[in-house]
N, C-alpha and C positions, 0 to 999 in steps of 0.2 A: 547406275549410271552410269559410262561411258566417259572415254577417256575425251570427246570432246568440249562434254556439256560440265565435266568436273573443272575444265581447263580454263572456258567462262564463267563459269561459277569462283577460282581460284582468283584470277582476272581483275575481277570486279568486286573482288573483297580487298586485294593488296589496292583498287583501284580508290573505294572509297578510304581503304587505313591511309594514302597517301595524298588525298587531300581535306585533311581537318586546314580549316584556318586559323586555327593559331599554330606558329614555331613548338617546336620540342619545350623549351624554355621558357614558356608563358604556360600560366592554367586554365585549362581547356575552359571553351564554355559553361557548360554543366559545372565545373570545378566553384568556377571564378560565381554565378550567377547564388552557388550557394556560399561562399564565402561573400561575398556583396550584405547578400539576406543578415548576417551573424553579423556586421562589424553599420550596416544601419541600424539595427537593434542595441549592439555595443553604445555608439553613436548616441543615439538616442537617449540610451539612459544615463549615460555622463553630463548628458545636457539638463537631462530633468532632477540629474541626483547632483548635481553642481557643488554643491557643501560635504559629498559625502567622498568625492574624488579631486580635490581642491592640485593636490602635488603630481606635477610627472609622474613617478613613482607608480602611484596610484592606478590610472590614465592607463599608464602602459604593459599593470599585470593584466588590465582586463583586454585589453587589446590583444594580451598575448598569449593568454586562453582560448578566444577565436582562431589567434595560430597556431594553436598545438590541437586543438577541437579538429579541425581539419587539417595536419600532420605537415604542415609547412611553416618559413620561414618569416623574417618578418622585410627578408629581401625578398623573396618568392613572390610574397604579395606588392612590392615598389616596381620590381618587374611587367610586372604581370598590366598593373595599371599606371605605366608611362609604354606600353605596349597595344594596350587599349585607348590609351589618351591617342594613342597616332592613326587607330584607325577606329575610330567617335562613332560611323556608324551601327561598326561592330555590337561595339561598349552599350551603344542607347538603347540596342534591339533586352538587351541580356537585362541591361537599367528594368528597362517597364519589366519582363518576367519577375523579375523583383517584387516591382511593384505588387503586379499581379499577388505574389507568394505573401507579402508585408500583408496587401489588403484581403486575403482568405482568413493570413492569422486574425484580423483585424473583426471581421465577422465574427468568424467563430464564435468570437465574446458575448456576441449578443448584444451589445451593450453601446457601441458605440459605430459613429456612420465610418466606412471609410471613405478615400479620395475617391471620385471616377476618375474610368481608364480615358475618358475622354470630353472634349472640349464642345460638346454638341449646343447651337446658342440658336437662341429665335431672330427672325429676321430683322431683327432691332443695326438703326446703320451704327451705332460702332458700344460692346462689348467686351466685357471684361471676359476670357477667355484662362486666364489661369485657376490653373486646376491641384494644385497643391503649396506648400507651407508658405503661408505669405511675409517668414522671416528667415534669416539661417543668418551665420555664425563665421567669416574665417580666422581659424587660431591654432597657431603653430604646435596647441598638443591634437591636434586634430590630425590620422596619417591622410586623410581625402577632403582638403579645400577646394567641395566643388558640386556647384547642383544643379543636377541636372533636369533640363522637362521633356518632354513627349511627347507630342497633341495630338490625338489621330483622330479626331472627330469621322462620326458614324455617315453623316452626310460633306461633302469632299465641304470647304467654304468656296467664298465665291470670289468667281474670276478677276483679278486688281485687286482685289485685297489688301489692303494692308495693316501691318501690328507697330506695336512701341511698348517695348517692353521699357516699364517707370519702374527706378529703385531711388530709394531713400539711405543712404551713405555716410556714415562716418564714425568713425579711429584711424582712417589714415594720417590725421593729426600727428596722429604719435608714433607714427615711423616714417618720418620728414627723410628717410635714408633707401627706403626700398629698393632693392635692384627690377621686380620683378610688381607691375601694379594690377587687380585683381582687371578679369578682363569680363566682357559681355560678347556669348555670339548667340543669333536668330538667325533660323534654315528652314524657309519652306520647300516643301517637295509641291512642286505641278508639274506633270505626268513624267517627261523625261528629264525635267527638269531642273538644277535645287540653284533657290539664290542664297546668299550668303552675307552679313554686315557682321564686322567687330567689330566691338570699340572697348578700351581703354578706359578706367576708371582711379583716373590720379589726383583728386580729392575729397574730400567731403563734403553732402550738400546730394542735388537728386539729380540727380541722372535717365536721363531718357535713350534711347535707340530704336531709329525707326528703318524697316522693310519694306519695302516697295515689292508688289508683285506685278505677272507681267498680264495688261489684264485680257489678256483674252484664252489662258488657262486655269482653271479652276483648283485652290491649295488642296493637297488630297495631308498633308500633312505640316504640323510646326514642329520644330524643338532645336537644338540650342542648348546653354550652359552659364552658367558666370560661378569661373575657376579664378581659383587663386593659385600659381601657375610656380609656388615659391619652397626653397625648403628654409630659408635664413630664418629667425628667430628674433629678428631686430625691433621687431612690433607686437602688441598683447594682444589685441583681439578687432577685428574687420566686423562690421556687426550690420547688418543691409532690412530692410522696414522695408513695410509694404508695397511688395513686390507684384507687378500689375502687369499682365499681356493686355492692351485693347485692339479688339478688330476693329476699324472701319470698311465697312464698303467702300468699293473704287466711288471713285468721284466724292468722296466725303463731306461735307462743307464743315464738320468738324475739328479733320483733319488742317491747322491749317498752320504752317511752317516756319518760325522767325530766323530770317535767315541768318541776319547775326547773332540773335542769343541760341538758334537751332533749339528752340521747348517748342512743345503743344501746350496750348490752353487747356485748365479742364472741362470737360465736356456736360 
């Protein structure tokens, strides 16, 4: 290898090393993927075995075992979550890989059907494209109070389609002095355009958030989150139930918004 070729190789290696998408104080994408996978399993285990993990110390011991496995601290994990939360698109890419890992593990069991990874739909005028669990709980015991969704159909959704994320919420009444409320974010990718809508949940009841997309572009991807970005412990638990993401075709007669109540009648 001559000096010029060696120089090019070294330069490329340095450039590759310097082009990491995360700073040094944040867990790498590969590491974050592994940690999130184990954290998902740990949190699911707590949810399904709550009687065995009633106290904070019992739950915290389980989470600490995940950190010990990956040789990181809770501070490392929290710092990384905050950074990835500010770089949501990259987080969503990692989360989708985590979901694939979990589905692969479930498929290997042979007796449980994993969630699909896309929201492919029929030509119906209105249809629910939600592919995740219908229920979620915000809890001060959770290290990560966020439910992320990312739906990328094999065939793009029709141009101008609208999306309504609906959810039943209760438990906010017990935390009247909350400084931070749960937030819903829904985003759609249309070629080089991203449409975004956000809404806070401030009281118990049924909530809907509507996102309309441009009439001239197909929708390649719909993603977002339901998040409680708070470290306070003044609330007990906030429950989300019957989560749905309805897709309506452009000009759908089923999509009628009441300007006063801002709600959508059932179809």
